C-alpha positions as CSV (number, residue, x, y, z in Angstrom):
1,M,-27.8,-28.7,2.9
2,K,-31.2,-28.1,1.0
3,R,-30.0,-24.9,0.0
4,K,-26.7,-26.9,-1.6
5,I,-28.9,-29.4,-3.4
6,L,-31.2,-26.5,-5.0
7,L,-28.1,-25.0,-6.4
8,L,-26.5,-27.7,-7.7
9,A,-29.8,-28.4,-9.6
10,F,-30.3,-25.0,-10.7
11,L,-26.5,-25.1,-12.4
12,G,-27.3,-28.5,-13.5
13,L,-30.7,-27.4,-15.5
14,F,-28.9,-24.1,-16.6
15,C,-26.0,-26.1,-18.1
16,G,-28.7,-28.6,-19.8
17,V,-30.2,-25.6,-21.1
18,K,-27.0,-24.2,-22.6
19,A,-26.0,-27.1,-24.4
20,H,-29.1,-27.6,-25.7
21,A,-29.2,-23.8,-27.3
22,I,-25.7,-24.9,-29.0
23,D,-26.9,-28.2,-31.0
24,P,-28.5,-26.5,-33.8
25,E,-25.4,-24.7,-34.7
26,L,-23.6,-27.7,-35.6
27,P,-25.1,-28.6,-39.2
28,F,-23.6,-25.2,-40.1
29,I,-20.2,-26.2,-39.3
30,V,-19.9,-29.3,-40.9
31,T,-20.4,-28.2,-44.8
32,N,-20.7,-30.8,-47.7
33,T,-18.6,-29.7,-49.9
34,A,-19.5,-31.6,-53.0
35,D,-23.2,-29.8,-52.6
36,V,-21.6,-26.6,-52.6
37,L,-19.1,-27.2,-55.7
38,K,-22.4,-28.9,-57.6
39,G,-24.3,-25.6,-56.9
40,D,-21.8,-23.8,-58.6
41,Y,-21.7,-25.5,-61.6
42,D,-25.0,-25.9,-61.9
43,K,-24.9,-22.0,-61.7
44,Y,-22.5,-21.2,-64.1
45,S,-24.3,-24.2,-66.2
46,K,-27.5,-22.0,-66.4
47,K,-25.7,-18.7,-66.9
48,L,-23.6,-19.8,-69.9
49,G,-26.1,-22.0,-71.5
50,T,-24.1,-25.5,-71.3
51,T,-23.5,-28.3,-69.1
52,F,-20.1,-28.1,-67.3
53,K,-18.8,-31.7,-66.0
54,G,-17.6,-30.1,-62.4
55,T,-13.8,-30.3,-62.8
56,E,-13.5,-27.2,-64.8
57,D,-12.0,-24.4,-63.4
58,L,-14.5,-22.7,-61.4
59,K,-12.2,-19.5,-61.0
60,L,-12.5,-19.3,-64.8
61,L,-16.1,-19.7,-65.5
62,K,-16.7,-17.2,-62.4
63,E,-14.6,-14.8,-64.5
64,V,-16.1,-14.8,-68.0
65,S,-19.6,-15.1,-66.7
66,S,-18.8,-11.5,-65.1
67,W,-18.3,-10.1,-68.7
68,L,-21.4,-11.4,-70.0
69,G,-23.3,-7.9,-71.7
70,T,-20.0,-6.1,-72.0
71,P,-20.9,-4.1,-75.4
72,Y,-18.4,-4.3,-78.3
73,K,-15.8,-1.8,-78.6
74,Y,-13.1,-1.6,-80.6
75,G,-9.3,-1.4,-79.3
76,A,-10.7,-1.5,-75.8
77,S,-10.6,-4.3,-72.8
78,N,-13.0,-3.3,-69.7
79,K,-15.3,-5.7,-68.6
80,G,-19.0,-4.0,-68.0
81,K,-17.6,-1.0,-70.5
82,G,-16.3,-2.2,-73.8
83,T,-14.3,-4.8,-75.6
84,D,-13.0,-6.3,-78.8
85,C,-12.6,-10.0,-79.1
86,S,-8.9,-10.3,-78.0
87,G,-9.5,-7.5,-75.5
88,F,-11.8,-10.0,-73.5
89,V,-9.9,-12.9,-74.2
90,S,-6.4,-11.3,-73.1
91,G,-8.4,-9.8,-70.1
92,V,-9.9,-12.9,-69.0
93,Y,-6.4,-14.7,-68.7
94,N,-4.5,-11.7,-67.5
95,N,-7.6,-11.7,-64.2
96,V,-7.6,-15.4,-63.6
97,Y,-4.3,-16.8,-64.7
98,N,-1.7,-13.5,-64.5
99,I,-0.8,-14.7,-68.2
100,K,-0.3,-11.7,-70.7
101,L,-1.1,-12.7,-74.2
102,Q,-0.7,-11.0,-77.5
103,R,-3.5,-8.6,-77.9
104,T,-4.4,-9.4,-81.5
105,S,-6.4,-12.2,-82.4
106,S,-4.2,-13.3,-85.5
107,S,-0.8,-12.7,-82.9
108,M,-2.6,-14.8,-80.0
109,V,-2.0,-18.3,-81.8
110,V,1.4,-18.2,-81.0
111,N,0.7,-18.2,-77.3
112,V,-0.8,-21.7,-77.7
113,N,-0.5,-25.2,-78.5
114,K,-2.6,-26.6,-81.0
115,V,-5.3,-28.9,-80.0
116,G,-7.9,-30.9,-82.1
117,R,-11.4,-30.3,-82.1
118,N,-12.5,-33.6,-80.4
119,E,-9.8,-32.8,-77.7
120,L,-11.4,-29.5,-76.4
121,E,-11.0,-28.7,-72.8
122,C,-12.8,-25.4,-71.3
123,G,-10.4,-22.3,-71.8
124,D,-9.1,-22.9,-74.7
125,L,-9.3,-20.5,-77.1
126,L,-10.8,-20.6,-81.0
127,F,-9.9,-19.0,-84.0
128,F,-11.9,-18.1,-86.8
129,A,-10.4,-17.0,-90.3
130,N,-11.8,-15.3,-93.4
131,D,-11.9,-17.4,-96.9
132,K,-8.1,-16.5,-97.3
133,G,-6.8,-18.0,-94.3
134,S,-6.6,-14.7,-92.3
135,I,-7.3,-14.9,-89.0
136,Y,-9.9,-12.0,-87.5
137,H,-11.7,-13.5,-84.5
138,V,-10.8,-15.3,-81.4
139,A,-13.1,-17.2,-78.6
140,I,-13.0,-18.8,-75.4
141,Y,-14.0,-22.7,-75.4
142,L,-16.8,-23.3,-72.8
143,A,-17.9,-27.1,-73.1
144,N,-20.4,-29.0,-75.6
145,D,-19.5,-27.1,-78.8
146,V,-20.4,-23.5,-76.6
147,F,-17.8,-20.6,-76.5
148,I,-18.0,-17.1,-75.3
149,H,-16.8,-13.9,-77.1
150,S,-17.1,-10.4,-77.8
151,A,-19.1,-10.4,-80.8
152,T,-19.0,-7.4,-83.4
153,S,-22.7,-7.7,-84.8
154,K,-24.7,-4.7,-83.8
155,N,-22.4,-4.4,-81.2
156,V,-23.8,-7.3,-79.0
157,G,-20.4,-7.6,-77.1
158,V,-19.8,-10.5,-75.0
159,K,-22.2,-13.6,-75.4
160,T,-21.9,-17.2,-75.9
161,D,-22.6,-18.8,-79.1
162,N,-22.4,-22.3,-80.7
163,L,-19.3,-23.9,-82.9
164,N,-22.0,-26.0,-84.9
165,S,-23.8,-22.9,-86.0
166,S,-23.6,-22.3,-89.8
167,Y,-21.4,-19.0,-89.7
168,Y,-18.9,-20.3,-86.9
169,K,-18.6,-23.4,-88.7
170,K,-17.9,-22.1,-91.6
171,N,-15.4,-19.6,-90.5
172,F,-13.5,-22.0,-87.9
173,Y,-10.0,-22.3,-88.2
174,S,-8.0,-23.8,-85.5
175,A,-8.0,-24.3,-81.4
176,G,-5.2,-23.9,-79.2
177,R,-4.2,-24.4,-75.4
178,V,-2.5,-21.7,-73.8
179,K,0.9,-23.0,-73.3
180,Q,1.6,-22.2,-69.8
181,L,-1.7,-24.2,-68.9
182,D,-1.1,-27.0,-71.4
183,N,-0.3,-30.3,-69.3
184,R,-0.4,-32.8,-72.2
185,S,2.5,-35.5,-72.0
186,G,2.4,-36.7,-75.5
187,K,2.4,-33.0,-77.2
188,N,3.9,-33.7,-80.2
189,E,7.5,-32.2,-81.8
190,E,5.5,-29.6,-84.0
191,E,3.7,-28.1,-81.2
192,K,6.2,-27.4,-79.0
193,S,8.6,-25.7,-81.9
194,T,6.0,-23.4,-82.2
195,S,7.2,-21.7,-79.2
196,N,9.0,-18.3,-80.8
197,S,7.6,-19.0,-84.3
198,I,4.3,-18.1,-86.1
199,V,1.9,-20.8,-86.3
200,S,1.5,-22.5,-89.6
201,G,-1.3,-21.8,-91.7
202,I,-1.7,-17.6,-90.5
203,D,-2.1,-17.6,-94.4
204,K,-2.4,-20.8,-96.1
205,N,-2.2,-19.4,-99.4
206,K,1.7,-18.5,-98.9
207,K,2.3,-22.2,-99.6
208,D,5.9,-21.4,-100.8
209,N,6.9,-20.2,-97.2
210,K,9.3,-23.0,-96.4
211,K,10.3,-22.0,-93.0
212,S,8.4,-20.5,-89.6
213,E,9.7,-17.1,-88.8
214,N,10.3,-15.7,-85.7
215,I,7.8,-13.1,-84.2
216,E,10.4,-10.5,-83.0
217,D,12.2,-10.8,-86.6
218,L,9.3,-10.6,-88.4
219,Y,8.3,-7.0,-86.8
220,A,11.8,-6.0,-87.3
221,Q,11.6,-6.7,-91.1
222,Y,8.5,-4.9,-91.2
223,S,9.7,-2.2,-89.1
224,K,13.0,-2.1,-91.6
225,D,10.5,-2.1,-94.9
226,F,8.1,0.7,-93.7
227,G,10.7,2.7,-92.4
228,V,8.9,3.2,-88.8
229,T,9.3,1.1,-85.7
230,F,6.3,-1.4,-85.0
231,S,5.6,-2.3,-81.0
232,G,5.3,-6.0,-81.5
233,K,1.5,-5.4,-80.7
234,E,0.3,-4.7,-84.3
235,D,-2.2,-7.1,-86.1
236,L,0.3,-9.3,-87.9
237,T,-2.4,-10.1,-90.5
238,I,-3.0,-6.4,-91.6
239,L,0.6,-6.0,-91.6
240,K,1.4,-8.7,-93.9
241,E,-1.6,-7.6,-96.5
242,I,-0.6,-3.9,-96.3
243,H,3.1,-5.0,-97.0
244,S,1.9,-7.2,-100.0
245,W,0.6,-4.2,-101.5
246,L,3.8,-2.0,-101.6
247,G,4.8,-1.2,-105.0
248,T,1.1,-1.0,-106.1
249,P,0.7,1.4,-108.9
250,Y,-1.7,3.9,-108.9
251,Q,-4.9,3.3,-111.1
252,S,-8.1,5.3,-110.8
253,G,-10.6,3.7,-109.7
254,L,-9.2,0.0,-109.1
255,S,-8.5,-1.9,-106.1
256,Q,-6.7,-4.7,-106.9
257,K,-3.1,-5.4,-105.4
258,G,0.0,-5.5,-108.0
259,V,-2.1,-4.1,-110.7
260,G,-3.3,-1.1,-109.9
261,A,-5.2,1.1,-107.1
262,D,-6.4,4.7,-105.7
263,A,-6.5,6.0,-102.6
264,A,-9.9,4.6,-101.4
265,G,-9.2,1.5,-103.5
266,F,-6.0,0.6,-101.7
267,V,-7.4,1.2,-97.8
268,S,-10.7,-0.9,-98.7
269,G,-8.8,-3.3,-100.6
270,V,-6.0,-3.9,-97.3
271,F,-9.3,-4.6,-95.0
272,E,-11.9,-6.6,-97.2
273,N,-8.3,-8.9,-98.0
274,A,-6.9,-9.0,-94.2
275,C,-10.1,-8.9,-92.2
276,K,-13.5,-9.3,-94.6
277,I,-14.6,-6.0,-93.6
278,L,-16.0,-4.0,-96.8
279,L,-15.6,-0.4,-96.1
280,S,-17.2,2.2,-99.0
281,R,-15.2,3.1,-101.8
282,S,-16.3,6.7,-101.7
283,P,-14.3,9.0,-99.5
284,E,-17.2,10.7,-97.7
285,K,-18.9,6.9,-97.3
286,M,-15.8,5.8,-95.9
287,Q,-15.6,8.3,-93.2
288,K,-19.2,7.2,-92.0
289,N,-17.7,3.6,-91.6
290,L,-15.3,4.8,-89.0
291,S,-15.3,6.0,-85.7
292,K,-13.6,9.3,-85.6
293,T,-10.5,10.0,-84.1
294,S,-7.6,12.4,-83.3
295,K,-4.2,12.4,-84.2
296,S,-3.1,12.2,-81.0
297,K,-4.9,9.3,-80.3
298,L,-3.9,7.5,-83.8
299,K,-2.7,3.8,-83.6
300,F,-2.2,1.1,-86.0
301,G,-4.7,0.5,-88.3
302,D,-6.2,3.8,-88.6
303,V,-7.5,5.4,-91.5
304,V,-6.5,9.1,-92.4
305,F,-8.1,11.3,-95.1
306,Y,-6.4,14.6,-96.7
307,K,-8.6,16.8,-98.4
308,K,-7.8,19.2,-101.1
309,G,-10.8,21.4,-102.4
310,N,-13.7,18.9,-103.0
311,N,-11.3,15.8,-103.6
312,Y,-9.2,13.6,-101.3
313,P,-6.1,12.9,-103.1
314,I,-4.1,10.8,-100.0
315,I,-6.2,8.4,-98.0
316,G,-3.6,6.3,-95.8
317,I,-3.4,3.5,-93.0
318,Y,-1.5,4.9,-90.1
319,L,1.5,2.9,-89.4
320,S,4.0,4.0,-86.8
321,D,6.4,7.1,-85.6
322,G,3.6,9.6,-87.5
323,K,3.9,7.9,-91.0
324,I,1.3,6.4,-93.4
325,I,1.0,4.2,-96.2
326,Y,-0.9,5.0,-99.4
327,T,-1.2,5.0,-103.2
328,S,1.1,7.9,-104.5
329,V,-0.1,9.0,-108.2
330,S,4.0,8.8,-109.1
331,K,5.2,5.9,-106.7
332,G,2.6,4.0,-106.0
333,V,1.7,2.4,-102.8
334,T,4.2,3.6,-100.4
335,V,5.0,5.3,-97.2
336,V,5.2,9.1,-96.4
337,D,5.6,10.9,-92.7
338,M,2.5,13.1,-91.9
339,K,4.6,16.0,-91.7
340,A,5.4,16.1,-95.3
341,V,2.4,16.1,-96.3
342,S,1.0,19.5,-98.0
343,F,-2.7,18.7,-98.0
344,S,-4.7,19.1,-94.5
345,V,-6.0,16.2,-92.6
346,D,-9.1,16.2,-93.1
347,F,-10.7,13.4,-91.2
348,M,-9.1,10.3,-89.0
349,G,-11.0,7.2,-87.6
350,S,-10.7,3.7,-86.6
351,V,-12.5,0.8,-88.2
352,P,-15.2,-0.3,-85.5
353,A,-15.8,-3.8,-86.4
354,L,-11.9,-5.0,-86.4
355,N,-12.1,-7.8,-84.7
356,Y,-8.4,-7.9,-82.7
């Protein structure tokens, strides 16, 4: 009998010890979700240099934060290795929402519904334009006038900036919310009508343009006028600028649309007007403004130099299908097949500072 009592007492003591050992684990099972979320928002507020309300998309904040420090690289969209402004924006939206945006900043405006400056929300897109109304840069809005983008200055790359800084305040053009994410019930009819059209104002100097043009029709028209087939991903601002130079006569020493231009004058004029990018008028120095490329890697907007002796009789901008546009002495600004040029290609390069 004594043995049974001792055994029961021992078992009771053992169970008591076991139960006591489990108790400390209970607090780790019951988690305070609000505190965890606050910690996440505090972390991203510190990392991105602004204060979030706590309602922003954490997945978006995590993604944009992971791009910080990615160096600027024209034509790229590679986290940690290199990206341009639209490459960063399109990469973020593809990774977070599986949404495919237009690849250039000027074309990306067709993917958004207009948003007023006082209506900005985290994730909205900000567009910047030069004094001619041509969009050259895009960024993602965060909060409290802070935005994140891939900056070209000194190839800094992905960083945050403030809309109230003098440069961005001066060049801010418009803002928009990606259509698939726009849940506003009060969108006006004008915003709804932009789904398949160019947003009014890409070139605000053309006031005689009485109707919106369908993007596909516009690319088709340019394809017809230039005698090439465009993919629909080319920068529309640059395409429109190049198109406006067609027929400009050859004139040595000039760079004036419709009046006269020489080889370097046409190329430098296009990029200055469309992108506010200043290229040297000297062919040799212009080449130093460019990143060398090869024929197999030529893409729209690259510059091709043909040399004869010590001169560069042809300096053209690559379009598509092996064709460039340049200033012909006899025909003025015109398109030519590269195979038909009798001179030798001396240099091919991309504009590294081009924001699209």
